[in-house]
C-alpha positions in Angstrom: -33.2 -56.2 97.3 -32.9 -57.5 100.7 -30.8 -54.3 101.7 -33.7 -52.3 99.7 -36.4 -53.7 101.9 -34.6 -53.6 105.3 -34.1 -49.9 104.4 -37.3 -49.0 103.6 -38.6 -50.7 106.7 -36.0 -48.6 108.9 -35.9 -45.1 106.7 -39.5 -45.1 104.5 -38.8 -41.6 103.8 -35.4 -41.9 102.5 -36.5 -44.8 100.5 -39.3 -43.1 98.8 -36.9 -40.1 98.1 -34.3 -41.8 96.3 -36.0 -43.4 93.8 -38.0 -40.2 93.0 -34.6 -38.4 92.6 -33.4 -40.9 90.3 -36.2 -40.6 88.2 -35.8 -36.9 87.8 -31.8 -37.4 87.3 -32.2 -39.3 84.3 -33.9 -37.1 81.8 -31.5 -34.7 83.4 -28.4 -36.7 82.9 -29.9 -37.7 79.2 -30.5 -34.2 78.7 -26.3 -33.2 80.0 -25.4 -36.2 77.6 -26.6 -34.8 74.3 -24.7 -32.0 72.2 -25.7 -29.0 71.6 -27.2 -27.7 67.8 -24.4 -26.0 65.4 -25.8 -23.0 62.9 -26.5 -24.2 59.3 -24.5 -23.1 56.7 -25.6 -22.4 53.5 -24.9 -24.6 50.5 -21.8 -23.9 48.4 -22.7 -21.1 45.5 -23.0 -21.9 41.8 -20.6 -20.6 39.3 -23.1 -17.7 38.1 -23.1 -16.8 42.0 -19.5 -16.4 42.4 -19.3 -13.8 39.5 -21.9 -11.8 41.1 -20.4 -8.3 42.6 -17.0 -9.1 40.9 -15.1 -7.1 38.3 -13.2 -9.2 35.7 -10.4 -8.0 33.2 -10.0 -10.0 29.7 -7.6 -9.5 26.6 -8.6 -10.5 23.7 -6.7 -10.3 20.1 -8.0 -11.6 16.6 -8.5 -10.7 13.0 -11.2 -9.3 11.2 -12.4 -8.3 7.9 -12.7 -4.7 7.3 -14.8 -3.0 4.8 -14.4 1.1 4.2 -15.8 3.7 1.9 -13.2 3.5 0.2 -10.6 5.6 -1.5 -11.8 7.7 -4.3 -10.3 10.6 -6.2 -9.5 12.8 -9.4 -6.1 12.5 -11.2 -5.9 15.6 -13.4 -3.4 15.9 -16.0 -1.0 18.7 -16.7 -0.7 17.5 -20.2 -3.7 19.6 -21.2 -2.4 22.8 -20.4 1.3 21.8 -22.0 1.5 23.5 -25.8 2.5 20.9 -28.0 5.6 20.9 -30.4 4.7 21.0 -34.3 6.5 17.8 -35.6 5.5 18.8 -39.3 5.8 22.0 -41.0 2.8 23.8 -41.8 0.9 23.1 -45.1 2.9 24.4 -48.0 4.1 23.8 -51.3 7.6 23.5 -53.1 6.9 25.0 -56.7 9.5 24.4 -59.6 11.2 27.8 -60.9 8.7 27.8 -63.9 7.0 31.2 -63.1 3.1 32.0 -63.3 1.9 31.0 -67.1 0.6 34.2 -67.2 3.2 36.8 -66.6 7.0 37.0 -68.5 9.0 34.8 -66.6 12.7 32.7 -66.4 11.5 29.4 -66.6 13.9 26.4 -65.5 12.7 22.8 -66.2 14.2 19.6 -65.8 14.6 19.4 -69.9 15.1 22.8 -70.4 14.7 26.6 -70.2 12.6 29.4 -71.4 14.0 32.4 -70.3 13.2 36.4 -70.9 15.5 38.5 -73.1 15.6 42.2 -74.4 12.6 41.8 -76.9 10.5 40.0 -74.5 8.5 43.0 -72.9 8.1 43.8 -76.6 6.6 41.2 -78.6 6.5 38.5 -75.8 9.3 36.5 -77.7 12.5 35.6 -76.6 15.8 33.9 -78.3 17.2 32.5 -74.8 15.9 29.0 -74.9 16.8 25.6 -75.1 15.6 22.3 -74.5 17.1 18.5 -74.0 15.3 15.8 -76.0 13.9 15.4 -79.5 10.7 13.9 -78.1 9.9 17.0 -76.6 8.8 18.1 -80.3 5.4 17.3 -80.5 2.6 18.3 -82.8 4.1 21.6 -83.6 4.7 22.3 -80.0 7.5 22.3 -77.9 6.8 20.7 -74.3 8.5 21.3 -71.1 8.4 19.2 -68.1 9.0 20.4 -64.1 8.0 18.9 -60.9 7.1 20.3 -57.6 5.5 19.2 -54.2 2.8 20.1 -51.8 2.0 19.1 -48.4 -0.6 19.4 -45.9 -0.9 19.6 -41.9 -2.9 19.2 -39.8 -3.9 18.8 -36.0 -6.4 17.3 -33.7 -6.4 17.6 -30.2 -9.2 15.9 -27.4 -9.3 17.1 -23.8 -7.7 14.8 -21.2 -10.5 14.4 -18.7 -10.0 13.9 -15.2 -9.4 10.1 -14.3 -11.4 8.7 -11.7 -9.3 6.8 -9.2 -11.5 4.3 -6.9 -10.4 1.7 -4.8 -13.1 -0.6 -2.3 -10.8 -0.2 0.8 -11.3 -3.4 2.0 -8.8 -5.9 3.7 -7.7 -8.0 6.8 -7.2 -6.5 10.1 -5.5 -7.5 12.9 -7.2 -6.8 16.4 -6.4 -6.1 20.0 -9.1 -5.4 22.6 -9.3 -4.9 26.4 -11.7 -4.8 28.3 -13.2 -5.0 31.9 -16.8 -6.3 32.8 -18.7 -6.1 36.3 -21.3 -8.8 37.0 -24.3 -7.3 38.6 -26.4 -10.5 38.4 -25.7 -14.0 37.6 -26.4 -13.4 34.2 -25.8 -9.9 33.7 -22.9 -7.8 33.1 -21.5 -4.4 32.3 -18.2 -3.2 31.4 -16.0 -1.1 29.2 -14.0 -1.8 26.1 -10.7 -0.7 24.5 -10.1 -1.6 20.7 -7.4 -1.4 18.3 -7.3 -2.6 14.7 -4.8 -2.1 11.8 -5.5 -1.8 8.1 -3.1 -1.5 5.2 -4.3 -0.5 2.0 -1.9 0.1 -1.3 -3.6 1.3 -4.6 -1.9 2.0 -8.0 -2.8 3.3 -11.5 -0.8 3.6 -14.6 -3.2 5.2 -17.2 -1.6 6.0 -20.9 -3.9 8.3 -23.3 -3.2 9.3 -26.2 -5.1 12.7 -26.8 -3.4 14.5 -29.7 -2.5 13.8 -33.3 -0.6 15.6 -36.0 -0.7 14.5 -39.5 1.0 15.4 -42.7 0.1 14.4 -46.1 2.6 14.9 -49.0 1.8 15.2 -52.8 4.0 15.0 -56.0 3.0 18.0 -58.7 4.1 17.4 -62.3 3.8 20.3 -64.6 4.2 20.4 -68.3 4.0 23.7 -70.2 3.6 23.4 -74.2 5.0 26.0 -76.4 3.6 26.9 -79.8 6.4 26.8 -82.3 4.3 28.9 -85.0 6.0 26.8 -87.9 9.9 27.4 -86.4 11.8 24.3 -87.0 13.5 24.1 -84.0 17.4 23.2 -83.8 18.1 19.5 -83.3 18.6 18.4 -79.7 20.0 19.2 -77.6 19.9 22.7 -78.0 21.1 25.4 -75.5 20.1 29.0 -77.2 22.0 31.1 -79.9 22.6 34.0 -77.4 20.3 37.3 -77.1 18.9 38.2 -80.3 20.3 35.4 -82.3 18.5 32.2 -83.0 14.9 31.4 -83.7 12.3 32.9 -81.3 9.7 31.4 -79.1 7.2 32.8 -77.1 7.8 33.5 -73.1 4.4 32.5 -72.3 3.3 28.8 -72.7 0.2 28.2 -74.8 -1.0 25.7 -71.9 0.0 24.5 -68.8 -0.9 21.1 -67.5 -0.6 20.2 -63.4 -1.3 16.9 -61.9 -1.4 15.7 -58.4 -1.2 12.5 -56.8 -0.4 11.6 -53.2 3.2 10.7 -52.4 2.8 9.5 -48.7 1.5 10.3 -45.3 3.1 10.6 -41.9 1.4 11.1 -38.4 2.5 11.6 -35.0 0.5 10.9 -31.8 1.2 12.6 -28.3 0.2 10.4 -25.6 -0.1 11.4 -21.6 0.9 9.0 -18.9 -0.2 9.1 -15.8 1.3 7.0 -12.9 -0.2 7.1 -9.5 0.8 4.9 -6.3 -1.0 5.7 -2.6 0.0 3.8 0.4 -2.7 4.4 3.0 -2.2 3.0 7.0 -5.3 3.2 9.2 -5.4 2.6 12.8 -8.7 2.6 14.7 -8.8 3.3 18.6 -12.1 2.8 20.0 -13.4 3.0 23.2 -17.1 2.6 24.7 -19.3 0.8 27.5 -20.5 -2.9 27.0 -23.4 -4.7 28.2 -23.5 -8.6 28.4 -26.2 -10.6 29.0 -25.0 -14.8 29.7 -27.0 -18.1 29.3 -24.6 -20.7 30.4 -21.2 -20.5 28.9 -22.7 -18.7 25.7 -23.3 -14.9 26.5 -24.2 -12.3 23.9 -22.5 -8.4 24.0 -23.0 -5.3 22.7 -21.8 -1.9 22.9 -21.2 1.4 21.1 -18.7 4.5 21.8 -16.2 6.7 20.0 -13.7 6.0 17.6 -10.4 7.8 16.5 -9.1 6.9 13.2 -5.6 7.9 12.4 -4.6 7.7 8.9 -0.9 7.7 7.6 -1.0 8.4 3.8 1.9 8.8 1.5 1.2 9.5 -2.5 3.4 9.9 -5.5 2.3 10.6 -8.8 4.4 11.0 -12.1 3.1 12.2 -15.1 5.1 12.3 -18.8 4.1 13.6 -21.9 5.5 11.7 -25.2 5.1 11.9 -28.8 5.3 9.0 -31.2 5.9 8.9 -35.3 4.8 5.8 -37.4 8.4 5.4 -38.6 9.1 4.8 -34.9 11.0 8.2 -33.2 9.9 8.9 -30.0 10.3 12.2 -28.2 9.8 13.3 -24.6 8.3 16.4 -24.3 7.7 17.3 -20.6 7.9 15.1 -17.0 6.1 15.9 -13.8 6.5 14.4 -10.6 4.6 14.8 -7.2 4.6 13.7 -3.9 2.4 14.1 -0.7 2.1 12.8 2.8 0.8 13.5 5.9 -1.0 12.1 8.9 -4.7 13.0 10.0 -6.9 12.0 12.9 -10.5 11.5 11.9 -13.1 11.4 15.0 -16.1 9.3 14.8 -18.0 6.2 16.6 -19.0 2.8 16.2 -21.6 0.2 17.4 -20.8 -3.6 18.0 -22.5 -6.6 18.5 -21.4 -10.4 18.9 -21.4 -13.5 20.9 -19.0 -15.1 23.0 -18.4 -18.9 24.0 -16.6 -19.4 27.5 -14.1 -22.9 26.5 -12.8 -22.4 30.2 -13.3 -20.1 33.1 -10.7 -17.9 31.9 -10.5 -18.7 28.1 -13.2 -17.6 25.8 -14.0 -17.4 21.9 -15.8 -14.4 20.4 -17.6 -13.5 17.0 -18.5 -10.1 16.7 -19.7 -7.3 13.8 -18.9 -3.8 13.7 -20.3 -0.6 12.3 -18.0 2.4 11.8 -18.9 6.1 10.8 -16.1 8.8 10.6 -15.1 11.7 9.1 -13.4 11.3 5.5 -9.8 12.2 4.4 -9.4 14.7 2.1 -5.9 15.3 0.5 -4.3 16.8 -2.9 -1.8 16.0 -4.9 -0.6 18.4 -7.4 -3.4 18.9 -9.5 -5.3 15.6 -8.5 -7.3 15.1 -5.3 -8.0 12.0 -2.8 -10.5 11.2 -0.5 -10.7 8.4 1.8 -13.8 7.1 4.3 -12.7 4.9 7.0 -16.2 4.2 8.1 -17.8 0.9 7.3 -19.0 -2.8 8.0 -16.1 -5.4 9.8 -16.6 -8.6 11.3 -13.9 -10.8 12.8 -13.3 -13.1 15.7 -11.2 -13.1 18.9 -9.6 -15.4 21.3 -9.6 -14.2 24.9 -7.9 -14.2 28.2 -10.0 -13.4 31.5 -9.0 -12.7 35.1 -8.9 -13.0 38.1 
């Protein structure tokens, strides 16, 4: 302080200038010692914002239950056009050799005979007769007996109408999906998806139909011819006749003929047409279309539509057999037909799909979806039969997917 006072007396100007300079230098020094301000950086972006403007792939696989329009067809039998063999003789009769009761004839009975001799055309009598049993002589008449047979055959056939074959065409189907999405905002994304699914269907039919019957009914015939002895005492039985022109005479025409008939049996045969059909069908569905997804937190809803190509690989066999079965246990194979057909058809269509997705992790997701398909139908032939399959229908399932990057 003493020095300052001394200097102030000696150099008044310098002493006043220095304090003023120090006052000016102090704020400048203070400003010089402060670090310059840095630019302010924005806060880190949230999960939704990080996806904006980025494209992501996802690969998903799962299982779905698929309903199709089903398999329909008309199975037509060739047996309806096949001439059927006759298993029983046509209606007829086997009569004993006793001739007509009103005409001269040689008559052979099981217990005797009455023949024509040279005088029969003149007076109607004959000496060529004989009988076996004394009991045949009754009340002044001589009775003879003979047996015969008669049968009746008939057939009844009903048409073999086409059989309707139907299968619902539903089943479990694996599904694989590859997609790409581009997030336009934090909650909205647009993309495209390619999907493949596979459905294996089997259908079988085994139908046996009786459609024709042949029936035969047998009747036994019993004939009794009575000859008036006209007072003639016949020789003692057995009597074989005395020869032409010798012995007692007997009328060649019976005075009465009795005929008795009664059922003797019945036989039947049934014709059965059996139709066996086996159809194996494999359906590959390839679909491609745009999608849109809206997100709320880890849950998002999506929807899409596009074109679908249904590739149907099918194979069908049909065997038809025609057999006859008699009531005595005998079986006869009449005819067999076999048909086989196969092919691959590509049927265009389109689809509409929607569902929900739950993001388990940034890379792992779980999806549930529903889908409706429309498609052209497959039409094919198998022998005389026809087949039709419609791949369109409802389906629903779940998938697990992996997303990157």
